[in-house]
VOROKOL-295534 format. One line per field, with one value per residue (C-alpha): residue number from 1; residue in three letters; x, y, z negated. Coordinates in steps of 0.25 Angstrom, whole numbers, plus 5000, padded with zeros to 4 digits. Example, Ala and Ser with C-alpha at 12.3 -4.5 7.8 and 13.67 -1.06 7.14 Angstrom:
<atoms>
num: c(1/2)
residu: c(ala/ser)
px: c(5049/5055)
py: c(4982/4996)
pz: c(4969/4971)
</atoms>
This chain:
<atoms>
num: c(1/2/3/4/5/6/7/8/9/10/11/12/13/14/15/16/17/18/19/20/21/22/23/24/25/26/27/28/29/30/31/32/33/34/35/36/37/38/39/40/41/42/43/44/45/46/47/48/49/50/51/52/53/54/55/56/57/58/59/60/61/62/63/64/65/66/67/68/69/70/71/72/73/74/75/76/77/78/79/80/81/82/83/84/85/86/87/88/89/90/91/92/93/94/95/96/97/98/99/100/101/102/103/104/105/106/107/108/109/110/111/112/113/114/115/116/117/118/119/120/121/122/123/124/125/126/127/128/129/130/131/132/133/134/135/136/137/138/139/140/141/142/143/144/145/146/147/148/149/150/151/152/153/154/155/156/157/158/159/160/161/162/163/164/165/166/167/168/169/170/171/172/173/174/175/176/177/178/179/180/181/182/183/184/185/186/187/188/189/190/191/192/193/194/195/196/197/198/199/200/201/202/203/204/205/206/207/208/209/210/211/212/213/214/215/216/217/218/219/220/221/222/223/224/225/226/227/228/229/230/231/232/233/234/235/236/237/238/239/240/241/242/243/244/245/246/247/248/249/250/251/252/253/254/255/256/257/258/259/260/261/262/263/264/265/266/267/268/269/270/271/272/273/274/275/276/277/278/279/280/281/282/283/284/285/286/287/288/289)
residu: c(met/glu/ile/thr/gly/lys/thr/lys/leu/thr/gly/leu/ile/gly/thr/pro/val/ala/his/ser/val/ser/pro/gln/met/his/asn/glu/ala/phe/arg/gln/leu/asn/leu/asp/tyr/val/tyr/leu/ala/phe/asp/leu/ala/asn/thr/asp/leu/gly/thr/ala/val/his/gly/leu/gln/ala/ile/gly/ala/lys/gly/phe/asn/val/thr/met/pro/tyr/lys/val/gln/ile/leu/glu/tyr/met/asp/glu/leu/thr/pro/ala/ala/thr/ile/ala/gln/ala/cys/asn/thr/val/ile/ala/lys/asp/gly/lys/leu/ile/gly/his/thr/thr/asp/gly/ile/gly/phe/met/glu/ser/val/ala/asp/ala/gly/his/asn/ile/ile/gly/lys/lys/met/thr/val/leu/gly/ala/gly/gly/ala/ala/thr/ala/ile/cys/thr/gln/ala/ala/leu/asp/gly/val/ser/asp/ile/asp/met/phe/gln/leu/lys/glu/phe/thr/glu/glu/tyr/glu/arg/ala/leu/ala/phe/ala/asp/arg/val/arg/glu/his/thr/ser/cys/asn/ile/asn/val/tyr/asp/phe/ala/asp/thr/asp/gln/met/arg/lys/ser/ile/ser/glu/ser/ala/ile/leu/thr/asn/ala/thr/asn/ile/gly/met/ala/pro/his/glu/asp/gly/cys/pro/ile/leu/asp/ala/ser/met/leu/phe/pro/gly/leu/ile/val/cys/asp/ile/ile/tyr/asn/pro/arg/lys/thr/lys/leu/tyr/gln/met/ala/glu/ala/ala/gly/cys/his/val/phe/asn/gly/met/tyr/met/leu/leu/phe/gln/gly/ala/ala/ser/phe/glu/cys/trp/thr/gly/glu/lys/met/pro/ile/glu/val/val/arg/gln/lys/tyr/phe/gln/pro)
px: c(4925/4915/4915/4901/4896/4898/4912/4920/4934/4947/4961/4975/4981/4996/5007/5011/5000/5000/5008/4998/4993/4981/4971/4972/4971/4960/4951/4954/4949/4936/4934/4935/4925/4915/4918/4914/4926/4938/4952/4960/4974/4976/4989/4990/5003/4998/4986/4985/4983/4972/4964/4964/4960/4949/4945/4944/4936/4927/4923/4921/4933/4932/4946/4960/4974/4986/5000/5013/5016/5003/5002/5005/5000/4986/4984/4980/4968/4963/4951/4956/4967/4967/4977/4986/4987/4989/5001/5007/5003/5001/4989/4988/4972/4961/4947/4935/4925/4913/4918/4933/4945/4953/4968/4973/4986/4984/5000/5003/4991/4996/5010/5005/4995/5007/5015/5003/5001/5016/5013/5019/5014/5022/5012/5019/5033/5043/5045/5056/5052/5062/5057/5048/5041/5026/5026/5035/5025/5012/5019/5022/5009/5001/5011/5011/4996/4995/5004/5018/5025/5038/5043/5057/5057/5069/5070/5082/5085/5093/5079/5075/5061/5057/5063/5056/5044/5046/5048/5035/5028/5033/5029/5015/5015/5019/5008/4997/5002/5009/5021/5035/5040/5054/5061/5076/5086/5086/5102/5103/5105/5109/5095/5088/5095/5091/5076/5075/5081/5070/5058/5049/5048/5057/5049/5055/5046/5056/5058/5073/5074/5062/5063/5071/5081/5080/5095/5090/5088/5084/5092/5107/5109/5102/5108/5097/5087/5085/5076/5062/5062/5049/5054/5044/5050/5037/5044/5038/5045/5055/5047/5060/5068/5082/5078/5067/5078/5087/5076/5073/5088/5088/5075/5066/5051/5050/5039/5037/5026/5019/5007/5008/5002/4990/4986/4987/4978/4968/4968/4964/4954/4947/4946/4939/4929/4928/4931/4944/4952/4953/4968/4971/4965/4972/4985/4984/4981/4991/5001/5007/5023)
py: c(4898/4908/4922/4927/4940/4933/4929/4933/4939/4935/4937/4941/4955/4958/4960/4952/4942/4936/4924/4920/4907/4912/4914/4900/4894/4902/4902/4887/4885/4893/4885/4872/4876/4884/4896/4909/4917/4922/4925/4935/4941/4957/4963/4976/4980/4994/4994/5000/4989/4996/4999/4984/4979/4989/4986/4971/4973/4983/4972/4962/4953/4941/4942/4942/4937/4947/4944/4953/4964/4967/4957/4967/4979/4973/4974/4988/4985/4974/4976/4964/4954/4939/4935/4929/4943/4951/4943/4943/4957/4952/4947/4938/4936/4946/4941/4951/4949/4957/4969/4968/4963/4953/4951/4937/4930/4915/4914/4907/4899/4894/4891/4883/4875/4872/4866/4857/4853/4848/4840/4848/4853/4865/4868/4870/4870/4880/4887/4895/4905/4912/4925/4935/4941/4939/4925/4922/4930/4923/4909/4913/4919/4907/4897/4904/4905/4890/4887/4885/4888/4895/4902/4908/4919/4923/4937/4945/4954/4964/4967/4976/4979/4965/4959/4969/4965/4950/4954/4960/4949/4940/4948/4947/4932/4930/4940/4932/4918/4909/4907/4909/4917/4923/4931/4929/4935/4928/4930/4922/4908/4902/4906/4901/4888/4886/4890/4880/4869/4871/4873/4862/4871/4881/4890/4899/4911/4920/4921/4915/4904/4909/4909/4915/4914/4899/4899/4906/4899/4905/4896/4895/4881/4867/4864/4872/4862/4848/4836/4836/4852/4858/4868/4876/4886/4895/4897/4889/4894/4886/4875/4870/4882/4880/4879/4869/4860/4862/4857/4846/4841/4843/4833/4844/4843/4855/4862/4875/4886/4882/4877/4889/4898/4887/4886/4901/4903/4892/4900/4913/4905/4900/4914/4920/4908/4900/4888/4879/4880/4866/4866/4853/4857/4870/4863/4853/4864/4875/4871/4859/4858)
pz: c(5096/5100/5096/5091/5085/5071/5073/5060/5063/5056/5060/5058/5057/5058/5068/5075/5076/5090/5086/5075/5075/5065/5076/5081/5068/5062/5076/5076/5062/5065/5077/5069/5058/5068/5061/5069/5066/5074/5071/5078/5077/5076/5079/5070/5077/5081/5071/5057/5047/5039/5052/5056/5041/5041/5055/5052/5039/5047/5057/5048/5049/5038/5036/5042/5041/5039/5044/5045/5042/5034/5023/5013/5020/5021/5006/5006/5013/5005/4995/4987/4986/4983/4970/4981/4989/4976/4972/4986/4989/5003/5011/5023/5023/5022/5018/5021/5010/5004/5012/5006/5010/5002/5004/5002/5006/5011/5015/5002/5002/5016/5010/4998/5007/5016/5005/5001/5015/5015/5004/4992/4980/4973/4963/4949/4956/4960/4973/4979/4989/4999/5002/4996/5008/5011/5014/5001/4992/4998/4996/4982/4978/4982/4976/4963/4964/4966/4955/4960/4946/4951/4962/4966/4977/4984/4990/4995/4984/4993/4999/4987/4991/4994/4982/4973/4980/4978/4963/4962/4970/4959/4948/4954/4956/4941/4937/4944/4943/4934/4944/4939/4951/4953/4964/4967/4977/4990/4990/4976/4983/4969/4964/4977/4975/4961/4964/4975/4966/4956/4967/4973/4986/4993/5002/5013/5014/5022/5037/5036/5047/5055/5071/5078/5066/5064/5058/5045/5032/5019/5010/5009/5011/5011/4997/4991/4996/4990/4994/4988/4989/4997/5007/5014/5025/5029/5042/5053/5065/5067/5061/5054/5049/5045/5030/5034/5041/5029/5019/5028/5027/5012/5010/5006/5010/5020/5028/5035/5035/5047/5039/5029/5040/5043/5028/5026/5038/5032/5019/5027/5034/5022/5015/5028/5032/5019/5027/5027/5039/5047/5044/5051/5064/5064/5060/5071/5081/5077/5066/5073/5070)
</atoms>
């Protein structure tokens, strides 16, 4: 792909970013569709966020992704927020349009697309979500907007600030959607067992079980699981966490978060270009198990 005087800039800001597969994913999609765009990763470890955002806007970037630790801090530099970003109060995608910066979140879209890609329909059903951080709120936001009827979120109550933030998030979800969402203490295993038993899908949106701490598991024991339950562990390193293995053994329908990254990227790609990402080409090249 040749860089020209008309090449449009997109990219990723955050720190660290060197490990990200997003540049390969987007640049391959640009090549496949013959689009005069380029996607670069910018590590902001020693850079002021506001300076970087204003700089990207000043040089005419079409948009950019935002990763840790700036998904919340970025909001103060946005002129507008989409409904999903308003509810989640987090942003992973910035769209430059008509001189304005529009904050959006595609993480939840990526999750819901990965559920459908795995062959499941959870609309009108109940979901239990473990965790209440950025990934969890993005997932719950889009699930509620799409029509998931009930969500039970679990966050450790002893972490008072995080628990209060989860309660405020649940209030926003109820205000903007028809979803019945509740927040419970992660330590309340009886409630967790009950919530899972009533759910079509259990989603682990914590980092419990992620490498190098593969022995961790967010649920008490395998008796919380049952045949036919859908289990998604958004961790994909390792590909099969302890929860994943327990769910397989219990006869659950189980998948990880590998394709959540692919589909959230595809949603961002469409925001910037107006074109559909060639999902299967990108999947085959960069997302093989």
